[in-house]
N, CA, C and O atoms as CSV, one atom per row, in Angstrom:
chain,resi,resn,atom,element,x,y,z
A,1,UNK,N,N,0.851,-1.185,0.000
A,1,UNK,CA,C,0.000,0.000,0.000
A,1,UNK,C,C,0.891,1.241,0.000
A,1,UNK,O,O,1.943,1.246,0.640
A,2,UNK,N,N,0.486,2.274,-0.700
A,2,UNK,CA,C,1.267,3.499,-0.802
A,2,UNK,C,C,0.855,4.482,0.278
A,2,UNK,O,O,-0.076,4.225,1.041
A,3,UNK,N,N,1.561,5.625,0.342
A,3,UNK,CA,C,1.213,6.664,1.308
A,3,UNK,C,C,-0.159,7.260,1.041
A,3,UNK,O,O,-0.737,7.893,1.925
A,4,UNK,N,N,-0.682,7.075,-0.139
A,4,UNK,CA,C,-2.010,7.577,-0.483
A,4,UNK,C,C,-3.101,6.619,-0.041
A,4,UNK,O,O,-4.284,6.958,-0.088
A,5,UNK,N,N,-2.716,5.430,0.388
A,5,UNK,CA,C,-3.693,4.445,0.777
A,5,UNK,C,C,-4.208,3.627,-0.387
A,5,UNK,O,O,-5.087,2.786,-0.203
A,6,UNK,N,N,-3.688,3.849,-1.571
A,6,UNK,CA,C,-4.117,3.134,-2.768
A,6,UNK,C,C,-3.213,1.918,-2.966
A,6,UNK,O,O,-2.014,2.079,-3.195
A,7,UNK,N,N,-3.758,0.716,-2.884
A,7,UNK,CA,C,-2.917,-0.459,-3.050
A,7,UNK,C,C,-2.468,-0.685,-4.491
A,7,UNK,O,O,-1.676,-1.593,-4.742
A,8,UNK,N,N,-2.956,0.126,-5.461
A,8,UNK,CA,C,-2.633,-0.074,-6.868
A,8,UNK,C,C,-1.534,0.853,-7.375
A,8,UNK,O,O,-1.031,0.649,-8.479
A,9,UNK,N,N,-1.147,1.860,-6.604
A,9,UNK,CA,C,-0.138,2.806,-7.060
A,9,UNK,C,C,1.170,2.616,-6.325
A,9,UNK,O,O,1.294,1.747,-5.461
A,10,UNK,N,N,2.141,3.433,-6.674
A,10,UNK,CA,C,3.436,3.363,-6.023
A,10,UNK,C,C,3.717,4.594,-5.169
A,10,UNK,O,O,4.687,4.595,-4.410
A,11,UNK,N,N,2.888,5.659,-5.270
A,11,UNK,CA,C,3.088,6.858,-4.469
A,11,UNK,C,C,4.261,7.712,-4.909
A,11,UNK,O,O,4.708,8.578,-4.157
A,12,UNK,N,N,4.764,7.488,-6.101
A,12,UNK,CA,C,5.961,8.190,-6.564
A,12,UNK,C,C,5.647,9.621,-6.989
A,12,UNK,O,O,6.393,10.539,-6.651
A,13,UNK,N,N,4.552,9.826,-7.725
A,13,UNK,CA,C,4.229,11.147,-8.273
A,13,UNK,C,C,4.063,12.218,-7.215
A,13,UNK,O,O,4.701,13.268,-7.300
A,14,UNK,N,N,3.221,11.980,-6.218
A,14,UNK,CA,C,3.002,12.974,-5.173
A,14,UNK,C,C,4.242,13.150,-4.304
A,14,UNK,O,O,4.503,14.250,-3.815
A,15,UNK,N,N,4.995,12.096,-4.110
A,15,UNK,CA,C,6.253,12.210,-3.367
A,15,UNK,C,C,7.249,13.103,-4.095
A,15,UNK,O,O,7.947,13.897,-3.466
A,16,UNK,N,N,7.319,12.977,-5.419
A,16,UNK,CA,C,8.204,13.835,-6.215
A,16,UNK,C,C,7.775,15.297,-6.135
A,16,UNK,O,O,8.612,16.190,-6.005
A,17,UNK,N,N,6.467,15.535,-6.213
A,17,UNK,CA,C,5.955,16.907,-6.107
A,17,UNK,C,C,6.325,17.495,-4.746
A,17,UNK,O,O,6.786,18.634,-4.671
A,18,UNK,N,N,6.128,16.736,-3.679
A,18,UNK,CA,C,6.455,17.216,-2.338
A,18,UNK,C,C,7.944,17.545,-2.225
A,18,UNK,O,O,8.304,18.570,-1.646
A,19,UNK,N,N,8.814,16.689,-2.771
A,19,UNK,CA,C,10.256,16.930,-2.718
A,19,UNK,C,C,10.644,18.188,-3.489
A,19,UNK,O,O,11.493,18.953,-3.032
A,20,UNK,N,N,10.036,18.410,-4.646
A,20,UNK,CA,C,10.352,19.597,-5.448
A,20,UNK,C,C,9.872,20.874,-4.772
A,20,UNK,O,O,10.561,21.894,-4.802
A,21,UNK,N,N,8.690,20.818,-4.163
A,21,UNK,CA,C,8.196,21.985,-3.426
A,21,UNK,C,C,9.123,22.320,-2.270
A,21,UNK,O,O,9.431,23.490,-2.041
A,22,UNK,N,N,9.566,21.317,-1.548
A,22,UNK,CA,C,10.470,21.529,-0.413
A,22,UNK,C,C,11.777,22.148,-0.884
A,22,UNK,O,O,12.295,23.064,-0.245
A,23,UNK,N,N,12.317,21.652,-2.003
A,23,UNK,CA,C,13.577,22.179,-2.528
A,23,UNK,C,C,13.437,23.632,-2.984
A,23,UNK,O,O,14.357,24.431,-2.808
A,24,UNK,N,N,12.295,23.972,-3.564
A,24,UNK,CA,C,12.097,25.306,-4.125
A,24,UNK,C,C,11.641,26.342,-3.098
A,24,UNK,O,O,12.117,27.477,-3.100
A,25,UNK,N,N,10.710,25.942,-2.213
A,25,UNK,CA,C,10.076,26.895,-1.309
A,25,UNK,C,C,10.320,26.624,0.174
A,25,UNK,O,O,9.900,27.421,1.013
A,26,UNK,N,N,10.975,25.540,0.515
A,26,UNK,CA,C,11.207,25.212,1.925
A,26,UNK,C,C,9.885,24.983,2.644
A,26,UNK,O,O,8.993,24.314,2.123
A,27,UNK,N,N,9.768,25.543,3.843
A,27,UNK,CA,C,8.561,25.359,4.649
A,27,UNK,C,C,7.395,26.248,4.213
A,27,UNK,O,O,6.314,26.175,4.798
A,28,UNK,N,N,7.601,27.083,3.196
A,28,UNK,CA,C,6.541,27.998,2.740
A,28,UNK,C,C,5.525,27.311,1.824
A,28,UNK,O,O,4.487,27.895,1.512
A,29,UNK,N,N,5.804,26.095,1.396
A,29,UNK,CA,C,4.881,25.364,0.523
A,29,UNK,C,C,4.395,24.107,1.237
A,29,UNK,O,O,5.047,23.590,2.144
A,30,UNK,N,N,3.232,23.634,0.800
A,30,UNK,CA,C,2.652,22.460,1.451
A,30,UNK,C,C,1.875,21.634,0.437
A,30,UNK,O,O,1.252,22.177,-0.475
A,31,UNK,N,N,1.916,20.326,0.603
A,31,UNK,CA,C,1.146,19.395,-0.207
A,31,UNK,C,C,0.397,18.481,0.744
A,31,UNK,O,O,0.996,17.783,1.562
A,32,UNK,N,N,-0.922,18.497,0.623
A,32,UNK,CA,C,-1.766,17.636,1.449
A,32,UNK,C,C,-2.629,16.799,0.526
A,32,UNK,O,O,-3.145,17.302,-0.472
A,33,UNK,N,N,-2.789,15.529,0.850
A,33,UNK,CA,C,-3.613,14.672,0.006
A,33,UNK,C,C,-4.145,13.504,0.810
A,33,UNK,O,O,-3.588,13.116,1.836
A,34,UNK,N,N,-5.230,12.961,0.315
A,34,UNK,CA,C,-5.810,11.794,0.964
A,34,UNK,C,C,-7.250,11.595,0.537
A,34,UNK,O,O,-7.801,12.394,-0.220
A,35,UNK,N,N,-7.852,10.525,1.027
A,35,UNK,CA,C,-9.243,10.241,0.675
A,35,UNK,C,C,-10.190,11.253,1.301
A,35,UNK,O,O,-9.943,11.749,2.400
A,36,UNK,N,N,-11.271,11.553,0.598
A,36,UNK,CA,C,-12.305,12.448,1.108
A,36,UNK,C,C,-13.301,11.631,1.918
A,36,UNK,O,O,-13.469,10.433,1.691
A,37,UNK,N,N,-13.957,12.291,2.864
A,37,UNK,CA,C,-14.916,11.606,3.730
A,37,UNK,C,C,-16.039,10.941,2.938
A,37,UNK,O,O,-16.472,9.840,3.278
A,38,UNK,N,N,-16.503,11.595,1.898
A,38,UNK,CA,C,-17.640,11.079,1.126
A,38,UNK,C,C,-17.207,10.391,-0.163
A,38,UNK,O,O,-17.994,10.288,-1.104
A,39,UNK,N,N,-16.011,9.938,-0.212
A,39,UNK,CA,C,-15.506,9.235,-1.384
A,39,UNK,C,C,-14.641,10.120,-2.251
A,39,UNK,O,O,-14.718,11.346,-2.170
A,40,UNK,N,N,-13.843,9.522,-3.056
A,40,UNK,CA,C,-12.937,10.258,-3.928
A,40,UNK,C,C,-11.611,10.532,-3.246
A,40,UNK,O,O,-11.308,9.971,-2.194
A,41,UNK,N,N,-10.847,11.383,-3.846
A,41,UNK,CA,C,-9.500,11.717,-3.379
A,41,UNK,C,C,-9.295,13.210,-3.556
A,41,UNK,O,O,-9.813,13.794,-4.509
A,42,UNK,N,N,-8.555,13.834,-2.665
A,42,UNK,CA,C,-8.345,15.281,-2.728
A,42,UNK,C,C,-6.863,15.601,-2.566
A,42,UNK,O,O,-6.169,14.997,-1.748
A,43,UNK,N,N,-6.396,16.555,-3.352
A,43,UNK,CA,C,-5.033,17.059,-3.243
A,43,UNK,C,C,-5.085,18.576,-3.117
A,43,UNK,O,O,-5.742,19.248,-3.913
A,44,UNK,N,N,-4.392,19.115,-2.117
A,44,UNK,CA,C,-4.330,20.565,-1.902
A,44,UNK,C,C,-2.869,20.973,-1.969
A,44,UNK,O,O,-2.029,20.454,-1.234
A,45,UNK,N,N,-2.580,21.909,-2.860
A,45,UNK,CA,C,-1.228,22.407,-3.076
A,45,UNK,C,C,-1.192,23.870,-2.674
A,45,UNK,O,O,-1.969,24.672,-3.193
A,46,UNK,N,N,-0.294,24.232,-1.750
A,46,UNK,CA,C,-0.160,25.606,-1.282
A,46,UNK,C,C,1.263,26.073,-1.561
A,46,UNK,O,O,2.228,25.437,-1.137
A,47,UNK,N,N,1.387,27.203,-2.286
A,47,UNK,CA,C,2.698,27.765,-2.605
A,47,UNK,C,C,2.655,29.268,-2.389
A,47,UNK,O,O,1.599,29.885,-2.528
A,48,UNK,N,N,3.796,29.866,-2.050
A,48,UNK,CA,C,3.831,31.328,-1.912
A,48,UNK,C,C,3.796,32.000,-3.287
A,48,UNK,O,O,4.304,31.459,-4.269
A,49,UNK,N,N,3.199,33.163,-3.338
A,49,UNK,CA,C,3.177,33.949,-4.552
A,49,UNK,C,C,4.483,34.736,-4.660
A,49,UNK,O,O,4.849,35.473,-3.744
A,50,UNK,N,N,5.165,34.579,-5.759
A,50,UNK,CA,C,6.402,35.320,-5.998
A,50,UNK,C,C,6.256,36.112,-7.277
A,50,UNK,O,O,5.994,35.553,-8.342
A,51,UNK,N,N,6.425,37.401,-7.167
A,51,UNK,CA,C,6.310,38.281,-8.337
A,51,UNK,C,C,7.688,38.697,-8.791
A,51,UNK,O,O,8.552,39.026,-7.978
A,52,UNK,N,N,7.889,38.682,-10.108
A,52,UNK,CA,C,9.166,39.125,-10.648
A,52,UNK,C,C,9.057,40.591,-11.022
A,52,UNK,O,O,8.007,41.060,-11.459
A,53,UNK,N,N,10.133,41.290,-10.848
A,53,UNK,CA,C,10.163,42.708,-11.218
A,53,UNK,C,C,10.743,42.828,-12.610
A,53,UNK,O,O,11.836,42.335,-12.890
A,54,UNK,N,N,10.002,43.484,-13.471
A,54,UNK,CA,C,10.426,43.599,-14.862
A,54,UNK,C,C,10.968,44.980,-15.097
A,54,UNK,O,O,11.386,45.298,-16.211
């Protein structure tokens, strides 16, 4: 079973996303995922807004 609770997957994709967010934004970014109470699956991605100066 994977970290997502899905016995059919390997959990690699969301783990890679979490690692990349950590490398880029440190503790300012967050990835939350898991089964929803009423069925289905939910993923919430939180990142800081960064504006470039032109």
